[in-house]
C-alpha positions as CSV (number, residue, x, y, z in Angstrom):
1,M,0.1,0.0,0.0
2,T,1.4,3.4,-1.1
3,S,1.5,6.5,1.0
4,T,0.2,9.7,-0.6
5,L,0.4,13.5,0.4
6,I,-2.2,15.8,-1.3
7,T,-1.2,19.4,-0.8
8,G,-2.0,23.0,-1.9
9,G,-5.9,22.4,-2.3
10,A,-8.8,23.8,-0.4
11,V,-9.5,20.8,1.9
12,V,-13.4,20.5,2.6
13,T,-13.3,18.2,5.6
14,V,-17.1,17.9,6.0
15,D,-16.5,17.7,9.9
16,P,-19.1,18.8,12.3
17,L,-17.9,22.4,12.1
18,S,-17.7,22.4,8.2
19,T,-14.0,23.2,8.4
20,V,-12.2,24.1,5.2
21,H,-8.5,24.4,5.2
22,D,-7.7,26.7,2.3
23,P,-5.0,25.7,1.5
24,G,-4.5,22.7,3.3
25,W,-3.0,19.0,3.0
26,V,-4.0,15.5,3.6
27,H,-1.5,12.6,4.4
28,I,-2.7,9.0,3.5
29,E,-1.0,5.8,4.7
30,N,-2.2,2.2,4.6
31,G,-5.5,3.2,3.1
32,R,-6.4,5.6,5.9
33,I,-6.1,9.4,6.5
34,T,-3.3,9.8,9.0
35,A,-3.3,13.6,9.3
36,V,-4.8,16.7,7.8
37,G,-4.0,20.3,8.4
38,A,-4.0,24.0,7.1
39,G,-1.2,25.7,5.3
40,D,2.0,23.6,4.2
41,P,2.6,20.1,5.4
42,P,5.2,19.3,8.1
43,A,8.8,19.5,7.0
44,G,10.1,16.3,5.5
45,L,6.6,14.7,4.9
46,R,6.8,15.4,1.2
47,D,10.0,13.3,1.0
48,A,8.6,10.4,3.1
49,V,5.6,9.4,0.9
50,D,5.4,7.5,-2.3
51,E,3.2,9.9,-4.2
52,V,2.6,13.7,-4.0
53,I,-0.6,15.2,-5.6
54,D,-0.2,18.9,-6.3
55,A,-3.9,20.2,-5.7
56,R,-3.4,23.8,-6.1
57,G,-6.5,25.3,-7.8
58,C,-8.5,22.3,-6.6
59,A,-10.8,21.3,-3.7
60,V,-10.1,18.1,-1.8
61,M,-13.4,16.5,-0.5
62,P,-14.6,13.1,0.7
63,G,-15.8,10.6,-1.7
64,M,-19.5,10.6,-2.0
65,T,-21.9,7.6,-1.4
66,N,-24.5,6.8,-4.1
67,G,-27.0,5.5,-1.4
68,H,-29.4,3.7,-3.8
69,T,-29.1,2.7,-7.4
70,H,-29.9,-0.3,-9.7
71,L,-26.8,-0.9,-11.8
72,F,-28.5,-3.1,-14.3
73,Q,-30.6,0.0,-15.5
74,T,-27.5,1.5,-17.1
75,F,-28.6,-0.5,-20.1
76,L,-32.1,1.0,-19.9
77,R,-31.4,4.7,-19.6
78,G,-33.8,6.8,-21.8
79,L,-36.0,4.0,-22.9
80,A,-39.1,5.1,-21.0
81,D,-39.0,8.8,-20.3
82,D,-42.2,10.7,-19.2
83,Q,-43.9,7.8,-17.4
84,P,-45.0,7.5,-13.8
85,L,-43.4,4.7,-11.7
86,L,-45.8,1.8,-12.2
87,D,-46.1,2.4,-16.0
88,W,-42.4,2.7,-16.1
89,L,-41.9,-0.7,-14.6
90,R,-44.4,-2.4,-16.8
91,T,-43.3,-0.9,-20.1
92,C,-39.4,-0.6,-19.7
93,I,-37.9,-2.4,-16.5
94,W,-39.8,-5.8,-16.6
95,P,-39.8,-6.6,-20.3
96,A,-35.9,-6.4,-20.3
97,A,-35.0,-7.5,-16.8
98,E,-36.2,-11.1,-17.1
99,F,-33.7,-11.6,-20.1
100,I,-30.6,-10.4,-18.2
101,D,-27.9,-13.0,-17.6
102,A,-24.6,-13.0,-15.8
103,D,-22.7,-11.6,-18.8
104,T,-25.1,-8.8,-19.2
105,M,-25.2,-8.0,-15.5
106,Y,-21.4,-7.8,-15.2
107,H,-21.2,-5.3,-18.2
108,A,-24.0,-3.2,-16.9
109,A,-22.6,-3.1,-13.5
110,R,-19.0,-2.3,-14.7
111,I,-20.1,0.6,-16.9
112,G,-22.5,1.8,-14.1
113,L,-19.8,1.6,-11.4
114,L,-17.3,3.3,-13.6
115,E,-19.8,6.1,-14.2
116,N,-20.2,6.4,-10.4
117,L,-16.4,6.5,-9.8
118,L,-15.8,9.1,-12.5
119,G,-18.7,11.1,-11.0
120,G,-17.3,11.2,-7.5
121,A,-19.2,8.3,-5.9
122,T,-16.5,6.2,-4.1
123,C,-19.2,4.0,-2.6
124,V,-22.3,2.4,-4.3
125,V,-25.3,0.8,-2.9
126,D,-26.8,-1.6,-5.6
127,H,-30.3,-2.6,-4.9
128,Q,-30.1,-5.5,-7.2
129,Y,-33.5,-7.1,-7.5
130,V,-33.1,-9.0,-10.9
131,H,-32.6,-12.8,-10.3
132,P,-34.6,-14.7,-13.0
133,G,-34.2,-18.4,-13.4
134,L,-32.6,-21.0,-11.0
135,D,-29.2,-19.5,-10.8
136,G,-30.1,-16.0,-9.8
137,D,-27.3,-15.6,-7.3
138,V,-24.7,-15.5,-10.2
139,L,-26.1,-12.1,-11.1
140,D,-25.1,-10.8,-7.7
141,D,-21.7,-12.4,-8.2
142,A,-21.3,-10.5,-11.5
143,V,-21.9,-7.2,-9.7
144,C,-19.3,-7.9,-7.0
145,R,-16.8,-9.0,-9.7
146,A,-17.2,-5.6,-11.4
147,A,-16.8,-3.7,-8.2
148,D,-13.7,-5.8,-7.2
149,E,-12.1,-5.0,-10.7
150,L,-12.9,-1.3,-10.4
151,G,-11.9,-0.9,-6.8
152,V,-15.0,1.0,-5.8
153,R,-16.9,0.3,-2.5
154,L,-20.0,-1.7,-3.0
155,L,-23.1,-2.7,-0.8
156,L,-24.8,-5.3,-2.7
157,A,-28.3,-5.4,-1.5
158,H,-30.2,-8.5,-2.7
159,G,-33.6,-7.3,-3.8
160,W,-36.6,-9.7,-3.7
161,A,-40.4,-9.6,-4.0
162,D,-42.4,-12.7,-3.1
163,R,-45.8,-11.5,-4.5
164,N,-47.6,-8.9,-6.7
165,Y,-44.6,-8.7,-9.0
166,H,-43.4,-9.6,-12.5
167,D,-43.6,-13.5,-12.3
168,P,-39.9,-14.2,-13.7
169,L,-38.5,-11.8,-11.0
170,V,-40.4,-13.3,-8.0
171,E,-38.4,-14.9,-5.2
172,D,-39.7,-16.4,-1.9
173,A,-37.9,-15.7,1.3
174,P,-36.0,-18.9,1.6
175,T,-34.7,-18.5,-1.9
176,A,-33.7,-14.9,-1.4
177,I,-31.9,-15.7,1.9
178,R,-30.2,-18.8,0.4
179,R,-28.9,-16.8,-2.7
180,T,-27.8,-13.8,-0.5
181,D,-26.0,-16.1,1.9
182,A,-24.1,-17.6,-1.1
183,T,-23.1,-14.3,-2.3
184,R,-22.2,-13.2,1.4
185,Q,-20.0,-16.3,1.8
186,R,-18.0,-15.3,-1.3
187,W,-17.8,-11.5,-1.1
188,D,-18.9,-9.9,2.2
189,G,-16.0,-8.4,3.9
190,H,-13.9,-8.6,0.8
191,D,-10.8,-6.5,0.6
192,N,-10.9,-5.1,4.1
193,G,-14.7,-4.6,3.9
194,R,-14.7,-2.8,0.7
195,I,-17.6,-5.1,-0.5
196,R,-20.5,-5.8,1.7
197,V,-23.8,-7.9,1.3
198,E,-27.2,-7.4,2.6
199,L,-30.8,-8.1,2.1
200,A,-33.2,-5.8,0.3
201,P,-37.0,-6.4,0.2
202,L,-38.1,-4.5,-2.9
203,I,-41.3,-2.8,-2.1
204,P,-44.0,-3.1,0.6
205,W,-46.7,-4.2,-1.8
206,G,-44.5,-6.9,-3.1
207,C,-43.4,-8.4,0.2
208,S,-45.6,-10.5,2.5
209,D,-45.4,-10.0,6.2
210,D,-43.7,-13.4,7.0
211,A,-41.1,-12.9,4.3
212,M,-40.2,-9.5,5.7
213,R,-39.8,-10.8,9.1
214,D,-37.7,-13.8,7.9
215,T,-35.3,-11.8,5.7
216,V,-34.8,-9.1,8.3
217,A,-34.0,-11.7,10.8
218,A,-31.6,-13.4,8.4
219,A,-29.8,-10.1,7.8
220,R,-29.5,-9.2,11.5
221,S,-28.0,-12.7,12.2
222,W,-25.3,-11.9,9.8
223,G,-24.8,-8.4,11.3
224,R,-26.0,-6.7,8.1
225,G,-28.8,-4.4,7.3
226,T,-32.0,-4.2,5.2
227,H,-32.6,-1.9,2.3
228,I,-36.2,-1.3,1.0
229,H,-38.1,1.2,-1.2
230,C,-40.6,3.1,1.1
231,A,-43.4,5.5,0.3
232,E,-42.0,6.5,-3.2
233,T,-45.3,7.4,-4.7
234,Q,-48.7,8.3,-3.4
235,V,-50.3,5.4,-5.3
236,E,-48.2,2.9,-3.5
237,V,-49.2,4.3,-0.1
238,E,-52.8,4.1,-1.1
239,M,-52.3,0.5,-2.1
240,S,-51.0,-0.2,1.4
241,L,-53.9,1.4,3.1
242,D,-56.3,-0.5,0.9
243,E,-54.8,-3.8,1.6
244,R,-53.3,-3.5,5.1
245,G,-55.0,-0.5,6.5
246,M,-51.5,1.0,7.2
247,R,-49.0,3.2,5.5
248,H,-45.5,1.9,4.8
249,V,-43.7,2.9,7.9
250,P,-46.3,1.8,10.4
251,W,-46.4,-1.7,8.6
252,L,-42.6,-2.0,9.1
253,H,-43.0,-1.0,12.7
254,S,-45.9,-3.4,13.3
255,L,-43.6,-6.2,12.1
256,G,-40.9,-5.3,14.6
257,V,-38.3,-4.7,11.7
258,L,-37.9,-1.0,11.8
259,G,-34.4,-0.1,13.3
260,P,-31.1,1.7,12.8
261,D,-30.0,-1.1,10.3
262,V,-32.9,-0.3,8.0
263,Q,-32.4,2.0,5.0
264,L,-35.7,3.5,3.6
265,A,-35.2,4.6,-0.1
266,H,-37.1,7.6,-1.4
267,S,-39.6,8.1,1.5
268,V,-41.4,10.7,-0.3
269,W,-45.0,10.2,1.1
270,L,-44.6,10.2,4.9
271,D,-46.8,11.8,7.3
272,D,-45.8,13.4,10.7
273,A,-46.3,10.2,12.6
274,E,-44.1,8.2,10.1
275,L,-41.3,10.7,10.6
276,D,-41.6,10.1,14.3
277,L,-41.4,6.5,14.0
278,I,-38.2,6.6,11.8
279,A,-36.6,9.1,14.2
280,E,-37.4,6.9,17.2
281,A,-36.0,3.7,15.3
282,G,-33.0,5.5,14.1
283,A,-33.6,4.2,10.6
284,V,-31.8,5.9,7.5
285,V,-33.7,7.6,4.8
286,V,-32.0,7.7,1.2
287,H,-33.3,10.8,-0.7
288,C,-33.2,10.5,-4.6
289,P,-34.3,14.0,-5.7
290,V,-33.6,13.7,-9.4
291,S,-35.4,10.4,-9.8
292,N,-38.3,11.6,-7.7
293,M,-38.6,14.5,-10.2
294,Y,-38.1,12.4,-13.3
295,L,-41.0,10.1,-12.4
296,A,-43.1,12.9,-10.8
297,S,-43.1,11.0,-7.6
298,G,-43.2,14.1,-5.2
299,V,-40.8,16.0,-2.9
300,A,-39.5,14.3,0.2
301,R,-39.8,16.1,3.5
302,V,-35.9,16.3,3.9
303,V,-36.0,19.6,6.1
304,E,-38.4,18.1,8.5
305,M,-36.5,14.7,8.6
306,R,-33.2,16.5,9.5
307,E,-35.0,18.6,12.1
308,K,-36.2,15.4,13.7
309,G,-32.7,14.0,13.8
310,I,-33.2,11.5,11.0
311,T,-30.1,10.6,9.1
312,V,-30.7,11.5,5.4
313,A,-28.3,10.2,2.8
314,L,-28.4,11.0,-1.1
315,A,-28.6,8.8,-4.1
316,S,-29.2,8.9,-7.9
317,D,-31.5,6.0,-8.1
318,G,-31.1,3.7,-11.1
319,A,-30.1,5.1,-14.6
320,G,-33.5,4.0,-15.9
321,S,-35.2,6.8,-13.8
322,N,-32.7,9.6,-13.9
323,N,-30.9,8.9,-16.4
324,R,-27.5,9.5,-14.9
325,Q,-25.7,8.5,-11.9
326,D,-24.2,11.9,-11.3
327,M,-24.0,12.7,-7.6
328,F,-22.9,16.3,-8.3
329,E,-26.2,16.7,-10.0
330,V,-27.9,15.1,-6.9
331,L,-26.2,17.5,-4.7
332,K,-27.5,20.5,-6.5
333,A,-31.0,19.1,-7.1
334,A,-31.3,18.2,-3.3
335,V,-30.8,21.6,-2.3
336,L,-32.7,23.5,-5.0
337,L,-35.7,21.2,-4.7
338,Q,-36.1,21.9,-1.0
339,K,-35.7,25.7,-1.5
340,V,-38.3,26.0,-4.3
341,H,-40.7,23.5,-2.7
342,R,-40.7,25.4,0.7
343,L,-40.3,28.7,-0.9
344,D,-37.4,29.3,1.5
345,A,-33.9,30.2,0.1
346,M,-32.4,29.0,3.4
347,A,-34.0,25.6,3.5
348,L,-30.9,23.7,2.8
349,Q,-27.3,24.9,2.6
350,P,-24.4,23.4,0.4
351,E,-22.9,22.1,3.6
352,D,-26.0,20.2,4.3
353,A,-25.8,18.5,0.8
354,L,-22.3,17.6,1.3
355,E,-22.9,16.1,4.7
356,M,-25.8,14.0,3.3
357,A,-23.7,12.7,0.4
358,C,-20.5,12.1,2.3
359,V,-21.0,11.5,6.1
360,N,-24.4,10.0,5.9
361,G,-23.6,7.6,3.2
362,A,-21.5,5.5,5.6
363,H,-24.7,5.1,7.7
364,V,-26.4,3.5,4.7
365,V,-23.5,1.1,4.4
366,G,-23.5,0.3,8.1
367,T,-20.2,1.8,9.0
368,P,-20.8,5.3,10.4
369,G,-17.8,7.3,10.9
370,D,-15.5,5.0,8.8
371,F,-15.5,7.2,5.7
372,G,-17.1,10.4,4.4
373,R,-15.0,12.9,6.4
374,I,-11.4,14.1,6.0
375,Q,-10.2,13.4,9.5
376,P,-7.4,11.2,10.9
377,G,-8.4,7.5,11.0
378,A,-11.1,7.7,8.4
379,A,-10.8,5.6,5.2
380,A,-8.9,7.6,2.5
381,D,-12.0,7.8,0.1
382,L,-11.2,11.3,-1.5
383,L,-11.9,13.4,-4.5
384,V,-9.7,16.1,-5.9
385,V,-11.9,18.6,-7.9
386,S,-10.7,21.3,-10.2
387,L,-12.0,24.8,-9.3
388,K,-10.4,26.3,-12.4
389,S,-13.0,25.4,-15.0
390,P,-14.9,28.2,-16.6
391,F,-18.0,26.6,-15.3
392,V,-16.7,26.9,-11.7
393,A,-14.2,29.9,-11.4
394,P,-13.9,32.3,-9.9
395,V,-14.6,30.7,-6.5
396,H,-15.7,32.7,-3.5
397,R,-16.8,29.9,-1.3
398,V,-15.6,26.3,-1.9
399,P,-18.6,24.3,-0.6
400,S,-20.9,26.5,-2.7
401,A,-18.8,25.9,-5.8
402,L,-18.8,22.1,-5.2
403,V,-22.5,21.9,-4.9
404,F,-23.8,24.4,-7.3
405,N,-21.0,24.7,-10.0
406,A,-18.9,21.5,-10.2
407,S,-19.6,18.5,-12.3
408,P,-17.9,15.1,-12.9
409,A,-15.9,16.8,-15.7
410,D,-14.0,18.8,-12.9
411,I,-12.9,15.7,-11.2
412,V,-9.1,15.3,-11.4
413,H,-8.3,12.4,-8.9
414,V,-10.4,9.9,-7.1
415,F,-9.0,7.7,-4.3
416,V,-10.7,4.7,-2.6
417,A,-9.1,3.3,0.5
418,G,-6.0,5.2,-0.4
419,E,-5.8,3.6,-3.8
420,H,-5.5,6.1,-6.6
421,L,-8.1,4.9,-9.0
422,I,-8.9,7.9,-11.3
423,D,-6.2,10.1,-12.7
424,H,-7.1,13.0,-14.7
425,G,-10.5,11.4,-15.8
426,R,-9.2,8.0,-16.6
427,H,-9.2,4.8,-14.5
428,R,-5.6,3.7,-13.9
429,S,-6.1,0.0,-14.5
430,V,-9.3,-0.3,-16.6
431,D,-9.8,0.9,-20.2
432,T,-12.8,3.1,-20.4
433,D,-13.2,2.7,-24.1
434,E,-13.3,-1.1,-23.7
435,V,-15.7,-0.8,-21.0
436,V,-18.1,1.2,-23.0
437,A,-17.7,-0.9,-26.2
438,A,-18.4,-4.1,-24.3
439,A,-21.3,-2.6,-22.6
440,E,-23.0,-1.6,-25.8
441,E,-22.4,-5.0,-27.3
442,A,-24.0,-6.7,-24.2
443,A,-26.8,-4.4,-24.2
444,R,-27.5,-5.1,-27.9
445,R,-27.6,-8.9,-27.2
446,L,-30.0,-8.2,-24.3
447,F,-32.5,-6.3,-26.4
448,Q,-32.3,-9.0,-29.1
449,R,-33.2,-11.6,-26.6
450,A,-36.0,-9.5,-25.1
451,G,-37.3,-8.5,-28.6
452,I,-37.0,-4.8,-27.8
453,P,-36.2,-2.5,-30.7
454,T,-33.1,-0.4,-30.2
455,R,-30.8,1.7,-32.3
456,L,-28.0,-0.6,-31.1
457,G,-29.1,-3.0,-33.8
């Protein structure tokens, strides 16, 4: 493991005081941040490291966590624009998903994870609910192989639905647990915990009570969490009220499964009592502002959540409903959406968005405090972002520039666990052009099998 010194940049620590060392320096050794400070690094440190990064004219910030996506959807972006969620599922997602095999999943995950890395997401949560056929666990394995190759952090959340869903994608609880356990045995904890595995019931209306209890119990027996879509649309909440007489969060609470190890994706249509239940349980909300706008799902009550002490993380959602996995876009959208929805220019600040994307992402993965801040002892998951682009400069306040001005094009370097993965927009060990060409060919074969017309031929 090499040691690295990053010096001369504006170090945005995302610590509790929103400290910015401008200029500052960061020392990395054995995959961890060993020291950080303002001004020039200590005498002799430059000569003691293996690599020195000159970050003058740049910001140094923690890597972001994309707290909820579906990597297989990188092959489906743009196919079903302008449709609400349930129609989008029926016309776009389901017809293709049942024909995905391990090779397709590998190439979709690889290009999707590379997109995340190039966009500043050093950690990705893949809610992977496509397991058609008898060997569904091999698709999860394909995602993990892609993450291992690229060096990104991954939480593979094995999605399942045991009812009310597209038949080829339905799994009962014993099958979901067995498949997840097989993936867990191979990958969970791999490379010092860079890859983790958990269970992920898909949607309340697709999951029976007993299956929910059983899968959450299995995840907890492994020391892992549970990831689930929650109250994404008003229609889904009404479906739950009609069938169960309960909204989504009270249903989870009634089953005894709501807790700090539960991640609630979207959480748009929540009432006051549900916010109180989430706060009391310590569950995490994963906010997907761009996807929620794309599907016209609504605006999550992020300000109220934060006021109640709920941990809110950020995510792009899958590329089928975004159509990007661009966390800089998510940062800006998260802030602006709350401002315009509440007619309050002070509703969220850039520092709030950085905290949600960086610090709170570690809560989604189940390792709070391990990464997401630039502080001694934290994992060295870092971005070096140029502030000299015509789209960014001149910079008067660095956090503002990162949230409102910067884009993936401004990223110069990306580190994960101290490994220098992205260098001036290129992955150091993976050929971007080959990744794209292989993905396009795999997508073409998928659409041929599924009988879906596409410009790919």
